[in-house]
N, C-alpha and C positions, 0 to 999 in steps of 0.2 A: 504493499499500501504505500501510499497510492495516490497518484495523481489520476482523476477519473478520466474517462475516454476524452472530455472535452477540455481536460486540464483546466477548469475553471479558477483552481487555486494557484496556479504558476504566475510567479513573476518574472519578467525578462531578466536574465543576469547580467550585471555588470562588474568588471572587475575593479575592486577597490583595494587600496593599500593604505599603510599608515594613518595618518592624521582623519583622512577621508573617512575611513573604516570605524576608527573611534569617535568620530562626531555623529556618524549614523546611528551606531549604537547607543550612544548617550541620548541622543534624540528620542530613542524609542525607549528609554528607561533600562537599557540592556547594558550588562558590564562587556567592555569588550574583551574577547578572547586573545591571549597572547599570540603573536604574529608567529606562524610556523617558519621554519628555515625551508626556503624555496627548494622544490625537487627539481634537478637539472639533468639527471640520468633519465634517458627514454624510457627505462624500465626500472623501478625501484627495487631495491633488494626484500626479499620476504622478511617478515617478523620473525625473530628466533624465540617464540614463546612456547612451542609445542602443540598449539592449538590448532584444530582442525587440519590435521596431516592426512585426512581424507576428507571427501566432500560432506558436509553436515546433512544428516538425514532426520525428518521429523515430519511435523505437521504445522500448518498455519491456517486459522480459521477464515481469513478473509474471503477467499473465492466463493467458500460456500455459504458464508453467513454475511459479510459486509459489516453494517452497524446494526443489523436487526436486534431485537430483543433478545433472540434465542443464542446470541453470544453472551454467555455468563459463566459464573463459577462451575454450575452443574456441569455445563457442556464440556468445559476444559477437563474436568475431573473425569468425565465420563471417557473423553478421548484417551487419557492416560491408561484408564482401566482396560479400554478395548486393544491399545497397543500390546498389553499383556496378553489379553484374551485370545487376540487373533493371529498371536505369533509375530506381529509386525516388531515388537523390541527384539525377538530372537533373530529376526532378520537384519536388524542393523538401525531401525529408528530409534533416535534418542530424544529429539526436542519436540516439546509441545509449546508451540510459540502462540502469544497473543499479538492481535494486530492492533489497529486503531480503534479508539472508542472504550478503552477500559478504564480510563481516567475521566473525573470531571472536569468541566470547561474551565475551570479555574483553580489556581493553586490555594493553598490554605495562607495564613498570615504570616508564616516563616517561609513562604516562598516554595514549599514542598508540593510534589505530586500527590494527588488524592484519588485513589481508587473508587470508582463509582460504586457507592453502597448497594444500590439496587442490582448490580450485575454481579459484584463481588464483596458480598456482606463480610466475609471473614478477612478480606484484604488480599494483596498481592503474595505476601508472606507466607500466608495458610496454604494457598494454592501451589506455592513452590515448595512447602513442606510436604505436601500431598503427592506432588508429582516425584520429588526426590525419593519417597517412601518405596515408589515403585520402581525405583532404579533407573529412573530417566531424569531430564532436564528441562527446565524451563525458560522460555525466551519472552521478551517483551518488544514494545515498538515505541519508538517516537520519531520526531522530524527534526533535521537540522535546520530549523526556521523558528519562527515566532509562535507558529501554530502547526498542528499535523495537516494531513491532505483532507480528512473529511471536513464537509461543510459546516458542522456544527462547530468547529475552531476549538479543538481540544489543545492543551499547551504543549508548545513544542520546547526544545532543549537549547535552543540558540540563546546563549549569554547566561544559560543556567547548567553548563555541561558538568561542572565538577559536582555540584550538589545533586543532579539527577544521577550521576554515575555512582556516587556513593550510596545513594538511596536505593539503587536497583541492585547493588552489591549486599548491602544489608538485607535486603528482602530474599537473596538467594538466587538471583537471577543468573542464568547462564549464558545467555544470548541476547544481544541486542540487534534489532533491525533499525537502522537510521535513515530515514527518508529525506525527501529533498524539497518539500512544499514550504512557502511561505519563508524562503530564504533571504528575503531583503536585498538579492543583488550580492551578497557577499561570497567571495572568492570560494569554490567547493573545496579546494585542497585545504585552505584554512578551517573551514568548518569541521570538516571530518577529521583532520589532524589534531584540532583542538579536543574533539570528544575522545578521540585515541588516547590522548595524553590523560584525559580524565579518567577513562577507563584503567589504564595503568596503574595511576595513583590507586584508585579505589581498589584495585588487586593488592596492592601492596599494603594497604591499611586493613583488608578484611580477609585476604587469602582467598577471595573468590575470583577465579579466571573467569571472563566474559568473552565468548566469541563475538567478532564484530563484523556485522554484515552490512556495508555501505550500499544504499539504495538511491543512487543519482541518476538512475536511468541511463547511464552510458553517456552522459551529455558532454561531459568533459574528459572522455577517453580514459576512464579509472584504471584500465589494464594496464596503462603507461607508469601509473605513479602509485596505487593504491595497494600495491603488495607489500609496501612498507607503513602502511597505515590500517588495514583491517585484513581480514582472513577471506573475505569473499566481497565481491562487487557487483552489482547489477549492470549488465552489458546492454541492456534494452529498455523500452517502454513496458507497460505492464502487457502481461498476456491476458486473452480472453479465451473463453471455452469454445473456439472452432477452429476447423482446420487453418483457415487462412491465416490467424494470429500466431497459431503454434509453428507453422511454417515459415512465417516471416522472421519470427524471433530465431527459429533454428538457423538460417541463413544469415543471419546478424553475428551470431555466437559462433559458428563453424571456422571462420577465419583466425579467431582469437586464440587459437590453442598453443601458440609459443608462449602465452603470457599465465598459462595455467600450472600448477604443481603443487605438492604439499604445503598447506599452510596459505595458499593464495589463489583462489579459484574465481574463474568466470562463472557469473550467477545468471542464467538466461530466463530467471523469474521460477515461480512455483509451478507445481504439477497440477493439471486441469483433470486427471484421470478420475474418472467416476461422477463428474459432474454433469454428464447427460448430454452435451454439445457436439459431442463426437461419437463415431463408432468404436467398439471395442478394438477394431484392426487399427484404427486410427491412435486409439489410447496406447495400443502395444508399440505403434512406432514412437510416439511421444516418449513413453518411458524408456524405450530402448536408445533413443538418440540422446536422451538427455543422460543417460548412463555412460554411453560412448563418449560423450563430451565432458566427462568427469564434473557434472554440474551437480549442484545440492539437490537433494531428492527431499522437497517438502511437498508433503501430501497436502491438497487444497479441496478435497472433498469432504463431506460430513461422513465420518465413518460408521456413524451410527445408521447410515441408510446405505451403507455400501454393499452391492450385490457379490455373490462369489466371484464373479468374473473380474470385477475391481480387484477384490483381494486377491486373485490369482495373478493378477497382474503386478500390483503393488509388492506384493510376497515372493516375487520371483526370485529366490536366492541366486541363481545363476546369472541373472542379469545385474542385480544388486553387486555381486562380486566384481563386475566390470567397472561399475562406478567406484566402487571401494578399493580397487587394486592399489597396494601402497607406493608403487612407481609413481603414481599421480600424473600419468600423462593422459593429456586431452586428445581425442582422436582428430585425425587428420584427414583431410577429403583427397583421396586418389582420382576420382573422377566424378562427373556430375551430367554428362550429355544427355539433353532430352529429358531430363527430371529423372533419369537413373542414377541414383547415388552409390558410390562407393566410399565409405568411410573406414579407416582402420585404426586401431587403438593398440599400442605396445603394452605389454603386460609385464609385470615383473619376473614371472616365471620363464620368459622369453616366446611364451605363445603370442599370438595377435588375434585380436577380436576384428571381425570384418562385418560391418553392416551394410546390408544391400537394401536400399531404402528407396522406395519408388513413390514420388511426389505426384505422379500423373493419375487421371482418372480411369485407366485400364491397365489390365494386367501387363507387367513388361518382364522380360528376360534381362537380368541384369548380372554380369560375369567380371570376374577378376582371377588373379593366381595367387598360389601361396608366395610366389617370387615377388610380385609385385606388392604383396602385403607386408614384405620386409622379413620373411623366414628364409633360412638358409636352405641350400639343395638338398634333398632327400629322396629316397626311393619312393616315399609315400608320407602322407601326413594324417593325423587325425583329426576329423572335422566333427566338432561338437555342435548340435543345433540347441541352443539356449531356450528356446520357446517349446521344442519338441521333446527336449531334454533326451536326445538319442545322439550316438556316437557313430561315425561312418568312416571308412578309409577313401581318400583321394589321390590320385596320382599328380594332383598339382591344381586341377581346376577347382574353382569356387563360384558356383554360379546357381540361381534358381529363378523359376518364373514368379515374380512376387506380385500379389495381388494390388490393385488399386489402393495407395495410400498405405500400403503395408511395408512391413520391415522383416527381412530375415536375417537373423543374429547369430552368427557361427564363432566358436572360439577353435583356432586352427593350432596345430602345434606338431612340430617335427619331432622325430626319434621314435623309439620303440613302442609298440603297442598297437600300431594301426593294424597290423594283419589279424588281430583279434575282433576287428569291428566288419560289419557287412559294407560292401561297396556303396559309396553314394550314389542314388540313382535320381535324375533330375527329369520330373515331368513337366511337359510344358505345352502350350498351344503355338501354333505359326504367327497367329495375329488375333486380337481380340474381335469376336463375332460381332458384326452388325448385321442385323437381319431384318429385311422387310417381310411383314406377314403375308403368308400366302405364296411366297416366291422362294424356291428350294434353294438352299446354300451348302456350300461344302467347307467343312472345318477338318484340319489336320493336327493331331496331336503327336508329340515325340516324348520317347521314354529314352533318356540319354545315360550311360554308365559313365560317371565322373571317376569311378574307383580304380584302383591299382588291381583289383581283382575283378572277375567275371561275375555280372548278375545273371541268375539261372532261373529258368521257369518263371519269366516274365509274361505279366498279363496286364491288360488294361481295360477300363470301362469308363465310359462317359455318360453321364445321366444328367437330365434336365426336368423342367415341369412335366407332370404326368400326362397332359394333353398333346405335348408336342411331338412329332414324329421324328425320332433320332435313331438312326441305325448305322452299325459299322459298314464301311464299303471297302473295307481291305482288312488285313489280318490283324487280330488282336492280340496275339500271345507270339512268343519267341523261346526257344529252349534255352538259349544263350544270347546275352548282349555283352560283348568284349569291351574292355575300356576304349573310350572314345566312340563307340559305336551306338546307333539309335535303333528303336523300333518306332516305325512311323505309321500312323494308322488314318485312314480317311473316314470321315464321317458325314452322312446326308443328313441334313435337318431342315423341317419346314414347320413355321410357326403357324398356327391356325389364323385364318381369316378374322378380322376382327380384335385381334390381341393388341391390347392397349401399348401404347409406347412405355418404354422404361427399361431398367436393369432386370434381368431374372437370372437366378442362380443356376450354374453349372457345376458337376462336381466330376473331377477327372481322379479316380481310384486306380492307383497302380500297386501290384503285389508281386514280390519275387523272393528268391532265396539267395543266401551267401554261399559261397564254396564249403562252409562249414555246416550248412543246412538251416541257417537260421532263416525263419520266415519274415519278411519285412513287408508292411503296408504304408503307403504314403496317401494322402487325400489332399488334393489340391483344389481348393475353392476359386470358381472362376464366374465370370458374368457374361451374358450375352445381352446386348442391347437392342430391342425392337425399336426400329427406327421408320420414320415416314419421310419420302423424298420431299424437298422444298418444291413448292409450285413453280411452275414458268413464270419470267417476267421479274419484276422487281418487288420486293417484299421488305417490309419494316422487320428487322430483327426482335423488335419488341412484340411482334405477333407472332413469331414462329415458336414452336416447341424446340427447347434445348435438350441435349442428351444429358448434360450434368452442368451444375453451376456450384462453385466454390466461391466464398466471399469472406473478406476479412473481419467483417462486423455487420450483423445481421444479414437478411437475405438479399439477393440480386433483386432489383425492383425494374417492373416494365413499365416505362413512360414517366417515370418519376426519378427523382434523385434517390439516393441510398436511404436518408432519413438516418434514424438510428437503430436500435436492435430489433424492434418489432417489424413484422410484415405490414406493408401498406401504410407506412408512417413518413413516406417521402414527400417531396415538394416539387413543382415544377422544374424540370431540368434547366438549369440557369448556368451560364458561362459567360464571364466577363459582363454580365449584364444583359446578356442575350437570353431570352427564352426559348426553349425548344419542344415541341409538342410531342416527339417521339424519341425513343431510344432506350438506353439501358443505364440505370443508376447502380453502381457498384463501389465497393471499397475495397483497396488495397490490403492484402494480396488476392487477387481475384482471378479467376479463369472461368469462361463459359464457353461450352462446345456445342456445336452444330452439325448434324448430319448433312452433308451436302451431296453424297453419292455420285462423285464425278459428274455431277450435272451444272455446276455453276461456274461462273467467270469471275466475278469481283465482289470485293466488301468494301464498302466506303461509309465513313463517318466523320463528324466533328466532334474532337474530343479535348477535355480537360478537367481541371478541379472543379467541382460545382461550388457555386457562390455561398452554399448554405454554411460553410465553415468560414465565412469571413476570410481572413489574413492566412489561413493555415493549409497545409496539405502540399504535399509534392509527390507526384506520380510519373510513370511511362508506361506507355501503351504499345502493346504488341499484338500483331495478328500472325498466326500459326497456321499453315496449311499440312496437315499429315506429318507433323513432327518436325517440319522445316519453318523457321520464321521467314515471313515475306514482307513484313512491314513493322517500323516501329518508330517511334516519335523522340526518343531520347526524353529526358527529363522535363516534365511541366510544372509550373507552378500556380499558385492560386491568381498572381498578378498578370497571367498570360490569357489572352483570347482563346476561344476554341480554334484548333489547330485542325486542318483537314489531314485525313489519313486514309489511303486506298491500298488494295492489294489484289493481285491476280491470283486467283485460286483454282484455275483450269485444272481438273483430274483429281483434286482432292476430294476423299471420301469425307474427311473431318476437318472443320475449321473450328480454331480456338481463338478467343478473344481474351487477352491477358492484360492485366494491369498489375505492375510492381510497385515498391513503395518508394522509388528514386533514391534507395540505398540511405534512408534517414530513419526507418522504421514508419509503422503503420499509422500513427496517429493522425487523426482528422484527414486522412486520404480517400476523401470522398470524389469520386471520378465518373465521369458521364462518357457514354458512347453515344452522343446526341445524333439523331437522324441516321441512325446506323442502317443501311441498306445491304441487301443481298440480291445480286443480280445472276438469275439462271436461265 
C-alpha cells in the first residue's frame, strides 16, 4: 500500500537539500531528519545485518481487505492460526503483516501512534505476542510522508522516524513496510535512509531486528541505491488482481536481476493468488515467476476463504525452494520472442531452474537446452517438473507445449541418477485450432521423445466436447519412439452448426512405458476456438466479436473509454479534446485478438491516451498479424493528439491489437483504439 489506481495522494517530487529541506519541515511542524551521506556508487553494498538472507515470505492483508472493517485483530490472529493449520508455516511463510488503517488518524499528546481500538482493542503488542507464540513474526506499515496512502489520512512517519521506530521495536514488530505517499517532495534517499538509521538505533536499544521494506514504487530506481538502506525495495507500482497488471509488473522486474541477492531483493509487489481475478493457470504462472525472480512471497488473499487449489499453489514446497534458494540469484531471461519466455535461475546445488512461460492467449511450444540454461555437458540430465512433481531424463532438450498464460517449471541437473527416470516425452499440437462451426478441420498432434532413453508402447488420445465429431485419421500408437523422434497423428474435427463462438477445452492424453517398465501418463490441456469469419467490407472493431481480450485494469470496453474497474463505466472516447463515437477503450497492458481467417486486408485506427486521466498516462500501440508485428506507434503521451495507425494484414488468420505501458508501469494508462476499422 499504497497509492490508489488514480494516485490521488501523490505530490510531485522535487529534490530539496540543506536549508530548503529544513525550512519546509519546520513550516509543516516537523523535525528535519539528519541529512544522509549522498550515495555515489551506481549500486550500493548490501547491509551486513544478517536479515532477509532469503526473500521474505508471509502475508499482507491489503489486497484482500483494503481498509474495510474486516481488517482487525481477529482476522490477523486467524491468519496466524491458518499459517500453522494449513502447513504454510512449515512451507516457509513467517510474516503476518498489517497494512494501512491499523492506527487512529491522529497521534496522542506525546506524539505516539495509537492503534485503532475498534480494530485492535488489545493493541499491536498483544497481536505481536500472539503471532510470536505461533513461531511467526509480525509486520506493520507506515509511510515516508506526513500521512499514509489511504484517503482517511493516517499519520505517516516523516519527521517522527526515531519515535516510531522505537515504538515498533517496543511492540515486537519484526518487519516494516515504508510507503511513499504525502512525501512533501523530500528526496527519497534521504527519507528512506533516515528511517533506516532510526530502525538501527531502535534495534540497538531493544535487541529487536526489523526487516525494512522500502515501498517507493521504483520511482527513484531504488535497485541502484537501496541495498545499503533496506532489505527489499518495490520496483513497480501496485499490482492488481488481473493478468495485464501481473504481466506488466513481471516485465518491469525481470531486467533487474543483477541487483538482487541475499539481504537485498527486488520486490514486484504482493501475490494476488486466490483473490479471484485470474485463473488457477494464471496464478500458477504468477507464483512460478515470482519464485524464479527471487521475489518476496507475501500472500495477498484472505486465507480464511482459500480454496484447495489456492493452497496447493501457495504451499508448493518445490516451487518455494526455487524462491528460497540460499544462493539468492534472481532468474535471468534467455529469450522472449513472440511472448514465449524462457527464464533460468542458477541454484546453489549447481542445478538450474527453467521457466517456460507463455504470455500469449493460445498454447505455445517453448524450447531451450540444458547448455543454454548454463549446465555443463553431460550424457543426459534429470528434468524435474515442479508442478507435476515428477522426474524424467532428457538428452539435453528442455521443451513443452505450454497452455495459454501458463508456465511449465523445471529443475534441471547434470550428474548421476538420470537413468533411473523415465524419458521426458513432450506432447503437443502443431498449431492452435481455430474452427468455424460446420466446417471440417484437420489437427495434428505430436508426441516427441526428449529423453536419452526410448519411450515404449506410446499411445495418444485427443478428446473434446461430447457433441463434437473428433476422430483419428492416422495412427495413434507406436511400439517405440526413440530419442528425438515423434509420433504424429492427424485428427478430423467438425464442430456442430450453431456452436457459439468462444474457447472450448480439448485434452491430449499420452501414455508410454520407460525401458525399466514404468508406465507414465501425461495430460495436456488445450483449447479450440470456435470462430466466425468477419463480414466482407469495412467493419468497426467495436462491433465485431473478439477471440480473446486481456486488459490491465477493468475490462476492454466497446465504443467507450476504459473507465475504471467495472464493466460499462467508460466515457465517450476522447483524445486531445476530440470525441470519437466508435472504437475500443483499453488499459495497458492490453491485447485484443480478432479472427480474420485470411480474408482481410487492413486495420486502421486513430490511437492515443484518453483524456479521462488528465495529464497522466504513457502508452504504445502495436498491431500484430499471426505473431508478426506489422505496425507500431512508439510511445504516446496524454499531451499528444490522436495518431493514425494502419497495418496490412493480408493472409493473417488472427490480428492482435496490443497496448504496452510505454516502459514506465501501467498507472493511468487508459488508451483508445478510436474509430478502429477492419477491411475484408
